[in-house]
N, C-alpha and C positions, 0 to 999 in steps of 0.2 A: 438084806442089802449090805449090811456091814461085812459079812463074810465075803461077798462078791467083791466089794471094794478092796478089802485086805488082800484077797487073792490076786486082784489085778495089780496092786502095788507090788506084791511079792514077785509076780511074773515080770513086771517091768524092771525090778532090781536084778533079777536073774539075767534078763536079756542085756541089761547094761553091763553086768559083770562079764558076760561072754564076749560082748563087743570090745570091752576094755582089754581082755586077755588077747583077743585077736589082734587088736591094734598094737599092743605091747610086743607080741610075737613078731609082727612085721617090722617094728622099729628095731628090735634086737637083731633080726636077720639082716636088715640093711646095714646096721653098724658093724656086724660081723664081717661084712665084705669090704669094709674100709680099713685102711692101714691105721693101726693104733697110734695115738700121738706119742711123741717122745716123753719119757719120764721127766718130771720137774720142769716142764715146758711152760705151762700157762701161769701167768702172774695175776690176771684179772678174771673173775668169774661173774657172770650174770645169772642170778638165781631166779628161776621162773617155775613156779609150782602150778601154774594154771593150764587149762586145756586150750583147745583150738579157738574157742569162742572169744577168748581174751588176748589173742595173738597181736591185736592192734597195739597193745601196751608195750610189747617188746619190739615190734617191727619198726616203730618210729625211731628206735635207737640204732638200727642196723648200720647206717652209714657213719655216724660219729664213732661207733665202736670199731668198725672196719678200719677207719683212719687211726684210731688209738692203737689197734693191734699191730700197726707197723712198728710201734715202740714197745708196747706191753702186750704180749699174746693174750687173747681173750677166748674164753670158752663159755657156752651157755649150759648151766646145770638144769636140766629139764626133769621135773618130778612126775609129770602127767603124760600118759601115752599119746593122747591126741595132740597135745602141745608139742611133744617131741616129733611126732610125725610131721606136723606143719613146719617146724623148725628145719627138719631135714629136707623137706620139699623146697623150702625157700633157699637153702644152701647159701646163707649169708654169712654164718659164723660156725665154727666147730661146735658140736653138740655132744654132751655126755648125758645119757639117759640114766637117771638115778631114782627110780620109783621107790626104793626102800632106803631106810637109813643105812643099812649095810652097804648098798651100792654107793651112797653118798660118801660114806667113810672111806671106801676104797679109792675113790677119785681124789678126795682131799689128801689122803696119804700119799698118792702117787704123784701129785702135782705140787707146785710151789705157789699156791694161791695166796696173794697178799692183800688183795682188795676184792670184796664181794659187793656187787651192785644189785639193788632191788628196785624193780619197776612198779611194784604194787604192795598192798598190805595183806597179802594172803596169810592166813593163820599158820600155814606150814613154813613160813619164813622162820618161825620160832625154832624149828628143827635145825636150821643152819646156824642160828645164833650160838649154839653150844660150842662152836669151834672158836677158840681164842687164838691169839698170836696172828691175827689178821684184822683188817678194818671192815666193818659192816656198814655199808653206805647206801642210804636211800636216795635214788635219783628220780623216782616217780615216773609217770607216763604222760605228764603234761602239766602246765601251769594253769591254775584257775583260782577263783575265790570261793569254790565250793567248800562245805564243811570238811570234806575229805582232806583238804589241804592243811587243816589245823588239828588233826587228830593227835591225841596224846601219845600215839604209837611212835611218833617221831623220836621220842626219848629212848626207844629200844635200840636205835642205831648209834654207832659211834659218831657218824657224821651224816649230814644231809646236803646234797648239792641242790641249791635253789636258784631260781632265775635272777632275782635282783632285790632291790630295796623293798618292793611291795610284799614279797614273800616273807622277808624278815619282819616287817611291820605286822603282817597278818599273824605270824607265830607269836610275836611278843604280846599281842592282845589276848591270846587264848591260853598259852602254855605257862604254867607256874614253874618257877625255879628251873628254867631251861636256859642253858648258856648259849644263846643265839649267836653271839659273836665268835665263840670258840668252836661251836659244833655245826655251823652252817657255812658253806662256801658258795659264793655267787658265781654263776657260770653263764648266765644268759640262756639262750635257747639254741644250742648247737645244731639241732635238727634243721633250723632255718638256713644253715649254710649248705644244706644238701637237698634242696627242693628237687624232688625226683619226678620222673615220668614225662611223657611227651603229650602235647595237646592232641586230643582225639578229634579235633576239627581244625579247619583252616581259619585263622583270625580274619575278621572282616569288620564292618562298621557297627555291628551289633554290640550293645552294652551287655556285658556278661554278669549275671547274678548267680552267686554261689549260695545255695541253701543247704546247710549242713546241720541238721537237727541231731540231738542226742536221743537215747532210748527213753522209754516212758518212766523208768525208775521203779524201785521196789517198795517205796514208802512215801507218804505224802510230802515229807520234808525234802525229798529228792525228786519230786515230780516236775522236772524241768523240760521234758520232751514236748515239742510243739506240733508234731505231725498231725495229731488229731484235732488240735485247736486252731492252728494257724496254717498248717502246711498246704492243705488242699486249695484254700482260697488264694494263697500266695502263688502256688504253682500255676493255678488256672490263669491268674493275671499275667504272669510272665510268658506263659505258653501262648497266650492269645495275642501277644505283641509281636509285630514283624520287626521291631527295633531292638529286641532283647533276646538273649540266649540264657537258658537255665542250665546250671550244673547242679544236680541233686545228688548229695552224698549222705545218705542216712546212716545212722549208727548200726553196726552189724548186729547188735542185740535188739533191734527194733521189733517189738511184738512178742518178746519172750515171756512177758508177764501179762500183758493185756492184748488179747486177740483183736480187739477193735483197733488198737493202735497199729498192729501189724496189718490189718485190712486197709487202713487209710494209707499206709506206706505203699501197699501194692497198688492202690488206685492211682497214686501219684506216678508210680513207675509206668502203669498202663497209659496214663494221660501223656506222658513223655513220648512213648512209642507211637501213640496216635498222632501227636503233633508232628513228629518227624515223618510219619507216613504221608500226612497231608502236605507237608512242605519239607522235602529232604534238605533244602539249603539251610533250614533253621539250625540243624545240628545241636539240638538240645541233648544233654548228657545225663544218663543215669550212671553214676559212678559207684561201683562196688569193688574197685581195684584195691590192691595192696599198697600202692604208692600214694603217699600224701605229700604234696608240695606244689605240683603244677597247678592245682585248683586254687590254692592260696595266692599264687603269683599271677594267675591269669584273670581272676575275677575283678571286675571294676568295683563291685560292692558285694560284701558277704553278709548273709543273714544266718545267725547261729543261735543256738540255745545256750543257757548257762552251762558251760562245760569247758573242757580244755580247749575246744575249738575257738572260743573267744580269744584266748591268749595266743594260740597258734596264729590267728589272723593278726592280732596286735603285733606279733613279732615280724609279720610281713609289712607292717607300716602302711596298711591300706584301709580304706573306709569299711565300716561294718555297722550292723545293727544287731541288737540282741532281743530275742523274743521274751516278752514278759509272761511268766507262768500264770495260768489261770487258777491253778491250785492255791488257795489262800495260805496253806501251811508250808508252801515251798520256801526253803531257807534262802535268803538273798543277802549277801554281804554288802552292806551299804557304806563301807569304809573305803573301798578301792575303786577300780574302774567302774564297777556297776553303780556307784553312786552318781555317776554322770554319763552313763552309757546312752547311746541312741536307742531307745526302746521301741519295739514294735508290738503293739497289743493285738490280741486276737481280732478285735473289731477293726483294727487298722490294716490287717493283713491283705485284704483285697485292694488296698490302695498303695501297694508296695512300689509301683512304678513312679508315683509322685515322690515317695520317700527316697528312692534311688536318685532321681534327678536333683533333689534338694541336697543330698549329701555330696554329690559330685560337684556342686556349684557353690558350696558354702565354705569360704576361706577360714571362718572361725572354727568350723568343725575340723578342718585339716590341722590347724594349730593345736587344738585341744588334743587331737589324736597323737600328735608328735610328742606332747608332754607325757602322756600316759605310756607311750612306748618306751621312753627313757626310764620312767619310774619302774616299769616292770622288768625290762630286759637290759638296761644300760646301753652299751655300745652295740648297735645292730649292724655295723658295717661288715661286709663280707669277710668271713674268717675269724672275726673277733671272738665269737662265742666258742668256736672250736678251740681256739688258743686258750681260752679260760678253762674250758673243760679239761683239756690235756694238762694244763698247768696244775689244776686241782689234783688230778691223779698223780702227777709227778710229786706234788707236795705230800700226798699220802704215802707214796712209796718211800720218800725220804724219812718220814716219821716212822714208817715200819722199820726201816734200817736202824734208826736210832734206838727204838725199843728192842729190836732183835739183838743188837750188840749189848745193850744194857742187861738184857735177860741172860745172854750167854755168859757175860762177865759175872753176874750174880751167881749163876749155877757153878761156875768155876771156883768162885770164892767159897761157896758152900762145900764143894768137894774138898778143897784144900783144908778147910776148917775141920772137916770130919776125918781127914786122913785117908780118904778113899783115893785110889790110884786113878789117874786120868786114863781112859781106855786108849788114848792115842799115844801114851808114853810107853816106850819099849825099853 
């Protein structure tokens, strides 16, 4: 049996390698038909080493980066073939496919990249850190109180752009000897200035409930996903009501670790289809689209798991509930918003309609929410976060110029001291 198992694994690896080469060939062919960018053109790079499955991490930054590119040209450095294919299909930003270190070196040498932005903690980020004379900046793919947000890996970057006071407090509790004041810059949530997408239904008198669970997680401490524990009861209650509309937006990785989790996800999707077939005016939504924004703005109440979606919704300044994990080992930060969140237990999921009515009619809950929004994101008025994000990049560009001039002067002084001729002197 061991030989059979090893053979199956080897065959799977071969098939994966063949698929990867095929995808890579397609990416290179597509790029070959595009006009090459001018030399020394790009000033900002987004480093993305992941494949298509994690595209949600970079997609949410498209619109802020497109706006930034009006001032500082932006390119995405894609290390993975399926990621590059997805980036090219989205056609949101210029893409450089750099699967090897040699490819990466050629792009770095050809362009004038002064700021490199990172949306996740992929181990291949380390390969980009080798290049000095530029700032390496962690921007993350969302704000949350998960343990991911306080990893010691923050220290690997020159700077981190964080949402607000809550992020700095979170880091100060966990990281030793980290200059939070000097190496973090608060920018709020610029994605909230670009809520994207059109409503897939005509608004009416129904109360809209957004249920946006995360995936099941790959270890007990990160078992935040609620589809299997809360989701079906919650969805059934909303779908049975003629006064409510459900928007269901599951995480794209749902079911990748636990097939039962994936099966529960499919049952909810099927239940939505059945409810719409029984009453087409209900217009319940299964949302697997690329755009994130209209859901947050349209929902009267959101129900989310412990994930970045908690804070995406907070940035929208609208009522929300957080599912309490059933897994006893799930790590929950009790210092920030989660210390006073509106929790939905698995046992209480079937009673979601009563919870929705309570949240919408409780002025104390509204006041508490507003305080947390300020604590996490600062000024959330339209355009404020975008202005702070672009001011942060401008600040880094100015610092780059300062160090660049100082380095050039030091090199010139060294040449003078050694008696070497300046190559520009004739």
